Each structure stands twice: as structure tokens, then as C-alpha cells.
C-alpha positions as CSV (number, residue, x, y, z in Angstrom):
1,M,-77.7,115.1,-129.8
2,L,-81.5,113.0,-129.5
3,V,-82.1,112.5,-125.0
4,K,-83.9,108.9,-124.8
5,I,-85.0,108.1,-121.4
6,F,-85.0,104.5,-119.9
7,D,-87.0,103.0,-117.4
8,N,-86.7,99.5,-116.2
9,N,-85.4,99.1,-120.1
10,V,-89.0,100.6,-121.3
11,F,-88.4,103.9,-123.3
12,V,-90.7,106.2,-121.8
13,G,-89.6,109.2,-123.6
14,S,-87.4,112.0,-125.4
15,V,-86.2,115.5,-126.1
16,L,-83.6,117.0,-127.8
17,C,-80.2,117.8,-125.7
18,Q,-79.9,122.1,-125.8
19,G,-77.3,124.0,-124.4
20,G,-75.9,120.9,-122.4
21,S,-79.0,120.6,-120.8
22,Y,-83.0,119.4,-121.4
23,N,-85.8,118.3,-119.5
24,L,-88.4,116.1,-119.9
25,K,-91.8,114.7,-117.5
26,V,-91.9,110.8,-117.7
27,S,-94.7,108.2,-116.2
28,L,-93.3,106.8,-113.1
29,F,-94.6,102.8,-112.9
30,S,-95.9,102.1,-109.4
31,G,-92.4,99.8,-107.3
32,K,-88.5,100.3,-108.6
33,N,-87.6,102.8,-111.6
34,D,-84.6,102.3,-113.2
35,L,-83.9,105.5,-114.8
36,V,-80.8,105.5,-117.9
37,A,-80.5,108.1,-120.6
38,R,-78.5,107.4,-123.9
39,V,-77.9,109.3,-126.4
40,Y,-78.1,109.0,-129.7
41,D,-76.8,111.6,-133.1
42,D,-78.1,112.3,-136.3
43,L,-77.0,109.0,-137.2
44,D,-78.9,107.1,-135.1
45,Q,-75.3,106.6,-133.3
46,Q,-75.9,105.8,-129.6
47,G,-73.4,107.9,-127.1
48,P,-72.8,106.0,-123.3
49,D,-74.9,105.9,-121.3
50,S,-75.6,107.8,-117.9
51,N,-75.7,107.0,-114.5
52,M,-78.3,104.8,-112.9
53,V,-80.8,106.2,-111.0
54,S,-82.8,104.2,-108.7
55,V,-86.8,105.8,-107.6
56,T,-89.5,104.0,-105.6
57,F,-92.9,105.6,-106.2
58,V,-95.8,104.3,-104.6
59,D,-99.1,104.3,-106.3
60,A,-101.9,105.0,-104.3
61,K,-105.0,104.4,-107.9
62,Y,-102.3,101.4,-108.8
63,A,-102.8,100.1,-105.0
64,Q,-106.2,101.6,-105.3
65,F,-107.6,99.8,-108.5
66,G,-104.7,97.3,-109.3
67,T,-102.9,98.6,-112.5
68,S,-101.1,100.9,-113.9
69,L,-101.3,103.4,-116.4
70,T,-98.6,103.5,-119.2
71,L,-98.1,105.4,-122.7
72,T,-94.5,104.3,-124.4
73,S,-93.8,103.2,-128.8
74,N,-90.9,102.2,-130.8
75,F,-89.7,105.8,-131.8
76,A,-88.0,108.5,-130.1
77,R,-87.8,111.2,-133.1
78,R,-89.4,110.8,-136.2
79,G,-90.5,113.0,-139.5
80,A,-92.3,113.8,-142.5
81,N,-92.5,116.5,-144.8
82,P,-94.8,119.3,-144.3
83,G,-98.0,118.5,-145.6
84,D,-97.9,115.1,-145.7
85,T,-99.5,113.4,-142.3
86,L,-97.0,111.8,-140.1
87,T,-97.7,108.8,-138.2
88,W,-96.7,107.6,-134.9
89,P,-97.4,104.9,-133.4
90,I,-97.9,104.7,-129.5
91,V,-98.8,101.8,-127.2
92,L,-101.0,102.2,-124.6
93,S,-101.5,99.7,-121.4
94,G,-102.6,99.1,-118.0
95,G,-105.6,101.7,-116.7
96,N,-109.3,101.2,-116.9
97,G,-110.9,102.4,-120.5
98,P,-112.0,104.5,-121.8
99,Y,-109.5,107.0,-121.9
100,A,-108.5,110.6,-123.1
101,L,-105.6,110.9,-125.2
102,S,-104.1,114.5,-125.7
103,V,-101.7,115.3,-128.2
104,D,-99.8,118.1,-128.5
105,W,-97.5,118.5,-131.6
106,G,-96.1,121.1,-130.3
107,D,-96.7,123.6,-133.5
108,N,-99.0,126.3,-131.8
109,S,-101.6,123.7,-133.3
110,G,-104.2,123.3,-130.1
111,A,-103.9,120.0,-128.9
112,D,-105.3,116.9,-130.7
113,L,-108.5,115.4,-128.0
114,Q,-109.5,111.7,-128.6
115,S,-111.6,109.0,-126.7
116,V,-110.5,105.1,-126.9
117,Q,-112.6,102.9,-125.7
118,F,-109.8,100.1,-124.9
119,A,-106.0,100.3,-124.4
120,G,-103.2,98.5,-126.9
121,N,-102.0,99.9,-130.4
122,I,-102.9,103.2,-131.2
123,T,-101.4,105.8,-134.3
124,L,-101.7,109.3,-133.8
125,K,-102.0,111.0,-137.2
126,H,-100.7,114.7,-137.7
127,V,-99.6,117.4,-141.1
128,Y,-97.5,120.0,-140.0
129,K,-97.2,123.1,-141.7
130,Q,-93.4,124.0,-142.1
131,A,-90.7,123.0,-141.2
132,G,-88.7,122.5,-138.0
133,V,-87.8,120.4,-134.9
134,Y,-91.3,119.9,-132.7
135,Q,-91.8,118.2,-129.1
136,V,-94.6,116.2,-129.1
137,I,-96.3,115.7,-125.5
138,I,-98.8,112.7,-125.6
139,K,-100.7,112.6,-122.2
140,A,-103.2,109.9,-121.3
141,T,-106.4,109.7,-118.5
142,D,-108.4,107.0,-117.6
143,K,-111.6,106.8,-116.2
144,N,-110.2,106.6,-112.9
145,G,-108.2,109.5,-113.3
146,Q,-105.0,108.3,-113.4
147,T,-102.4,109.2,-115.8
148,A,-99.3,109.0,-118.4
149,Y,-97.3,110.6,-120.1
150,L,-94.8,110.6,-123.2
151,Q,-92.2,112.9,-124.8
152,V,-91.2,112.6,-128.0
153,V,-89.3,114.1,-131.2
154,A,-91.5,115.0,-134.2
155,V,-89.4,116.3,-137.5
156,A,-90.7,117.8,-140.5
157,N,-88.4,118.0,-143.1
158,G,-87.0,120.9,-145.6
159,E,-85.1,124.7,-143.9
160,V,-86.3,125.7,-141.0
161,A,-88.3,129.2,-142.0
162,A,-87.8,131.7,-139.7
163,G,-90.1,132.1,-136.6
164,S,-91.5,128.6,-136.9
165,S,-92.3,126.9,-134.2
166,K,-90.5,124.8,-132.1
167,S,-90.6,123.0,-128.7
168,S,-94.2,122.9,-128.1
169,G,-94.4,126.2,-129.4
170,K,-92.6,128.2,-126.0
171,S,-89.6,128.7,-128.2
172,S,-88.6,130.3,-131.7
173,G,-85.9,129.4,-134.1
174,T,-84.9,131.1,-136.6
175,A,-82.5,129.9,-139.6
176,T,-80.3,132.6,-141.3
177,K,-78.8,131.4,-144.7
178,I,-75.1,133.1,-145.8
179,S,-75.2,133.6,-149.1
180,P,-72.1,132.5,-151.5
181,E,-71.4,137.0,-152.1
182,W,-70.9,136.8,-148.2
183,Y,-68.4,133.6,-147.8
184,L,-65.9,135.1,-150.7
185,F,-66.5,138.5,-149.0
186,I,-64.9,136.8,-145.8
187,L,-62.7,134.7,-147.8
188,V,-61.5,138.3,-149.6
189,L,-61.6,139.9,-146.2
190,P,-58.2,139.2,-145.0
191,L,-56.6,139.5,-148.3
192,L,-57.8,143.4,-148.5
193,V,-56.0,143.4,-145.3
194,I,-53.2,142.6,-145.8
195,A,-52.7,144.4,-149.3
196,F,-53.7,147.3,-147.6
197,W,-51.0,146.9,-145.0
198,L,-48.3,146.2,-147.8
199,G,-49.1,149.7,-150.1
200,S,-48.7,151.6,-147.2
201,R,-45.4,150.1,-145.9
202,N,-44.2,150.5,-149.3
203,E,-46.0,154.0,-149.8
204,L,-43.9,155.3,-146.8
205,Y,-40.9,153.4,-148.2
206,V,-41.3,155.2,-151.3
207,I,-41.7,158.4,-149.2
208,R,-38.4,158.1,-147.4
209,K,-36.8,157.1,-150.4
210,R,-37.9,160.9,-152.3
211,L,-36.6,162.6,-148.3
212,D,-33.1,160.9,-148.2
213,R,-32.5,162.1,-151.8
214,A,-34.3,164.9,-151.3
215,R,-31.6,165.7,-148.2
216,G,-28.7,164.5,-150.3
217,G,-29.0,167.2,-153.0
218,S,-29.2,170.2,-150.9
219,S,-26.7,169.4,-149.0
220,Q,-24.8,169.4,-152.0
């Protein structure tokens, strides 16, 4: 399940739900923030909304400089084939330029750093070498030291190789492929057990019959 977080109905981050829980960092707007979590399956079908949580954030830097720095995107999850360029449009708004952008693509390749002069639409690019699901963390800092975060999920299509990095490189995932021979063995195993049990019962029956015949002959 993909969890998307909305703040005042604006998308502010996404993360995969693993083991029934999730954790991510989001940036708050100055003032009141109505936070809602929404879950989506692989077909992008939406589940019910979570309960709304309201948080009031008093931003001293916003009050000082008169504009709050925010990061958002129209995409909570995007994918590309390994070796192809994955593009991710984001929107940087507020704050005061120039801005420093840091993007951790979650594959232990090191953070991408770039300087942006003006707020607006920005397209981030990255090439994954291995298939997997990666947690991407984007951080923006303006000249006054204000920071904003955006966490999203990137997918490198294909079968996940053993030991490939996931979730910002903090955990590793292993895809185990079961061969058709093992499936056949699993299906046949119960039949072998039943056949062995029936054979043992039949053998005991034959032995008992022979003993009965032997006793009958000796008594005569």
C-alpha cells in the first residue's frame, strides 16, 4: 500500500506501508495544518481517509521573512526501467532564492546537489541501475535557512535482485524465485505421505493375515 499525506488538501509526501506502519517527514505550512493520510493499492485505487489531525505551526522564519518555503509534486510515485532516466517534476514555492536542492534517491548513490535561482517548476532526473522500490527524500533550503521536505516513492521496474537497496538504503530486500520443480514437489509431498501411510497399513494387514493363517494351521 502506498500512503499519501495531504496537508490542507495539498500533497506533501508519500511512503510505502510496511508491516502495517509507516513513517515519513513532511513540511508544515505556517498556521493551521489539517493532515490526512490516504492509502492507494497497486492499481492506484484509493482506500478510506484517515482521521484528520490538525496542527498549528508558528513559523518564526515565516513571520520574519514573510514567505514560507514549500515543496510539492503531482506525483507520489513514478517509475522507469533500470538504465533509463527517471524524471520527477516538483514545484518549489515560497522562500527567497537562491535555493539549494538535495535529493537522496535511496539507492546509496549519494545525494544529488544543485542550486536553483528562482522558485517554480523543477524537473529532477536520475538513473537507477537495479530494479527495486526506493524512498526518495528531497530537501530544499533558501538563502535565509528555511527548509522544506518532500518524500516520495520511486520504482525501478523489473525483478528485484538479491540485496538491492530500498527505502533510502536503510534496508535491503531479497526477491526469492521458487522454481517449478519446487512447486511440483510441494504439490506431490502430501500424496507421498498418504501413499506411504496406506502402504504401511496394507503391509500390517498382510502380516496379520499371515499370522492368523499360521495360528489356524498350528491349532489343527
